[in-house]
C-alpha positions as CSV (number, residue, x, y, z in Angstrom):
1,M,0.0,0.0,0.0
2,Y,2.7,2.5,0.9
3,Y,4.5,1.8,-2.3
4,L,1.5,3.1,-4.3
5,R,1.3,6.3,-2.3
6,L,5.0,7.2,-2.7
7,P,4.8,8.1,-6.5
8,F,1.7,10.2,-5.9
9,L,3.4,12.1,-3.0
10,G,6.5,12.6,-5.1
11,M,4.4,13.8,-8.1
12,A,2.5,16.2,-5.8
13,L,5.8,17.6,-4.4
14,L,7.2,18.0,-7.9
15,L,4.1,19.9,-9.0
16,L,4.2,22.1,-6.0
17,L,7.9,23.0,-6.5
18,N,7.3,23.6,-10.2
19,S,4.5,26.0,-9.6
20,C,6.6,28.3,-7.4
21,E,8.1,31.1,-9.4
22,R,11.9,31.3,-9.4
23,H,12.1,35.0,-8.5
24,S,9.8,34.5,-5.5
25,I,12.2,32.0,-4.1
26,I,15.5,33.8,-4.9
27,E,16.3,37.4,-4.0
28,P,16.7,39.7,-7.0
29,L,20.3,40.5,-7.9
30,D,19.6,44.2,-8.0
31,P,17.6,45.4,-5.0
32,H,16.8,48.7,-6.8
33,Q,15.5,47.1,-10.0
34,D,11.8,48.2,-9.4
35,L,12.9,51.7,-8.7
36,K,15.1,51.8,-11.8
37,Q,12.3,50.5,-14.0
38,W,9.9,53.1,-12.6
39,Y,12.5,55.9,-13.2
40,A,13.2,54.7,-16.8
41,F,9.5,54.9,-17.7
42,S,8.3,57.8,-15.6
43,R,7.6,61.3,-17.0
44,I,9.9,62.8,-14.3
45,T,13.0,62.0,-16.4
46,H,13.9,64.7,-19.0
47,T,17.7,64.4,-19.1
48,N,20.3,61.8,-18.7
49,E,21.5,62.8,-15.2
50,P,23.6,60.3,-13.3
51,V,21.6,58.7,-10.6
52,L,23.6,57.3,-7.7
53,W,21.6,54.1,-7.1
54,N,24.2,52.7,-4.6
55,Y,23.4,55.5,-2.2
56,T,19.6,54.9,-2.1
57,T,18.2,55.5,1.4
58,P,14.8,54.0,2.3
59,F,12.7,55.9,4.8
60,T,9.1,55.9,6.1
61,M,6.7,58.6,5.1
62,P,4.4,60.2,7.7
63,D,1.5,58.0,6.6
64,G,3.6,54.9,7.3
65,S,4.4,54.0,3.6
66,Q,7.8,53.2,2.3
67,A,9.7,55.8,0.3
68,F,13.2,56.0,-1.2
69,Q,15.7,58.9,-1.4
70,I,18.1,58.7,-4.3
71,P,20.9,61.3,-5.0
72,V,21.1,62.6,-8.5
73,M,23.9,64.7,-10.0
74,S,22.7,67.6,-12.2
75,K,24.4,70.5,-13.9
76,M,23.1,72.8,-11.1
77,G,24.4,70.5,-8.3
78,M,23.0,67.7,-6.2
79,K,19.3,66.9,-5.8
80,D,17.4,64.0,-4.4
81,L,14.9,61.9,-6.2
82,I,12.1,60.9,-3.8
83,I,10.1,57.9,-4.9
84,Y,7.0,57.0,-2.9
85,S,3.8,55.1,-3.2
86,E,0.4,56.7,-3.0
87,N,-2.7,54.5,-3.1
88,G,-0.6,51.7,-4.7
89,V,0.8,54.0,-7.5
90,Q,4.5,54.9,-7.5
91,K,5.2,58.7,-7.8
92,G,8.2,60.8,-7.4
93,F,9.6,64.3,-7.1
94,Y,12.9,66.1,-6.9
95,K,14.2,67.8,-3.8
96,W,16.7,70.5,-4.7
97,Y,19.6,71.6,-2.4
98,T,20.6,75.3,-2.4
99,P,24.1,76.3,-1.4
100,K,24.4,77.8,2.1
101,D,26.4,80.7,0.8
102,E,24.1,82.7,-1.5
103,T,25.3,86.2,-0.4
104,H,26.7,86.9,-3.9
105,I,29.2,89.3,-2.4
106,N,32.1,90.1,-4.7
107,V,35.4,90.4,-2.9
């Protein structure tokens, strides 16, 4: 009797393992892949400014949702790209930094 159940259990286990998706079992190679895809297809990109993906900082928004702060180098200086999720839709905006010394005094 047990010999007849073994092939069925093996077949069931094989089907279960086959139904699992590979990327759900294994961590993605690039942890920022979703952010990069959103950035590539969003309307926020107008120029080819270097994005420093290795310095991505996750943080929590006031409503408790997850957001990411990514530094971007532009011709005007550094700015941060903030990517967040609102009602299940990813959105983003730039946060510009102004130099501390804006006195414009000629010496």
